[in-house]
C-alpha positions as CSV (number, residue, x, y, z in Angstrom):
1,X,-26.6,3.1,-14.9
2,X,-22.8,3.6,-15.0
3,X,-20.6,3.8,-12.0
4,X,-17.6,6.0,-11.8
5,X,-14.8,4.6,-9.6
6,X,-13.4,7.3,-7.3
7,X,-9.8,8.1,-7.7
8,X,-7.9,8.2,-4.4
9,X,-5.3,10.8,-3.6
10,X,-1.7,9.7,-3.6
11,X,0.9,12.0,-2.0
12,X,4.0,13.1,-3.6
13,X,6.8,11.3,-1.8
14,X,8.8,14.5,-1.4
15,X,6.0,15.6,1.0
16,X,6.1,12.5,3.1
17,X,8.3,12.5,6.2
18,X,10.3,9.4,7.1
19,X,8.3,9.2,10.4
20,X,5.0,8.7,8.4
21,X,6.6,5.9,6.4
22,X,8.0,4.2,9.5
23,X,4.6,4.5,11.3
24,X,2.8,2.9,8.4
25,X,5.4,0.0,8.4
26,X,5.3,-0.4,12.2
27,X,2.1,-2.5,12.1
28,X,2.8,-6.2,11.4
29,X,-0.3,-6.6,9.1
30,X,0.7,-3.6,7.0
31,X,4.3,-4.8,6.9
32,X,3.1,-8.3,5.7
33,X,1.1,-6.6,2.9
34,X,4.2,-4.6,1.8
35,X,6.2,-7.9,1.8
36,X,3.5,-9.5,-0.4
37,X,3.5,-6.6,-2.8
38,X,7.3,-6.7,-2.9
39,X,7.4,-10.4,-3.8
40,X,4.2,-10.8,-5.8
41,X,4.0,-7.5,-7.6
42,X,0.7,-5.6,-8.1
43,X,-2.3,-7.3,-6.6
44,X,-6.0,-6.6,-6.6
45,X,-7.6,-5.6,-3.3
46,X,-9.3,-9.0,-3.2
47,X,-6.0,-10.8,-3.7
48,X,-4.4,-8.7,-0.9
49,X,-7.3,-9.4,1.5
50,X,-7.2,-13.2,0.7
51,X,-3.8,-13.4,2.5
52,X,-5.5,-12.8,5.8
53,X,-9.3,-13.3,5.5
54,X,-9.8,-13.1,9.3
55,X,-9.1,-9.4,9.2
56,X,-12.3,-7.4,9.1
57,X,-12.9,-5.4,5.9
58,X,-12.9,-2.1,7.8
59,X,-9.5,-2.9,9.4
60,X,-8.1,-3.9,6.0
61,X,-9.4,-0.7,4.4
62,X,-7.7,1.3,7.2
63,X,-4.4,-0.5,6.5
64,X,-4.6,0.3,2.8
65,X,-5.4,3.9,3.6
66,X,-2.5,4.2,6.0
67,X,-0.1,2.8,3.5
68,X,-1.4,5.0,0.7
69,X,-1.3,8.2,2.8
70,X,2.3,7.3,3.7
71,X,3.1,7.1,0.0
72,X,4.1,3.5,0.1
73,X,1.4,2.1,-2.2
74,X,-0.9,3.1,-5.0
75,X,-4.5,2.0,-4.9
76,X,-5.9,2.6,-8.3
77,X,-9.0,1.5,-10.2
78,X,-8.6,-1.2,-12.8
79,X,-11.9,-1.9,-14.5
80,X,-14.3,-3.1,-11.8
81,X,-11.5,-3.8,-9.3
82,X,-8.7,-1.9,-7.6
83,X,-5.0,-2.7,-8.0
84,X,-2.6,-2.1,-5.2
85,X,1.0,-1.4,-6.2
86,X,4.2,-0.9,-4.1
87,X,5.8,2.4,-5.1
88,X,9.2,0.7,-4.8
89,X,11.3,3.0,-7.2
90,X,9.9,6.2,-5.7
91,X,10.4,4.9,-2.1
92,X,14.0,3.8,-2.9
93,X,14.7,7.3,-4.3
94,X,13.2,9.2,-1.4
95,X,14.3,6.8,1.4
96,X,17.3,4.8,0.1
97,X,17.6,1.5,1.8
98,X,14.3,1.7,3.8
99,X,12.5,-1.1,2.1
100,X,15.5,-3.3,1.9
101,X,16.0,-2.9,5.7
102,X,12.4,-3.6,6.7
103,X,11.9,-6.4,4.2
104,X,15.1,-8.2,5.3
């Protein structure tokens, strides 16, 4: 039996308002995840979750969904895992200086 990993939708950043990005970044746990992705580069979901293992899986999934729907990350299948990537270049083009300001 083969399993097909579901592709998740990722918005075009031109459709994302600044308020959606700011809302996604307003939660300390989500901001910490963005900081990790900015410094470490792409991580698997398991690696991301290891930074704060006390967070319930459902809450962590919600954080990933919120960041993905705000256009800040990509969450894509890589073999049997998922890789989470910061959309740095796209974000910098759409919202110049935003990531630099919140990561400082």
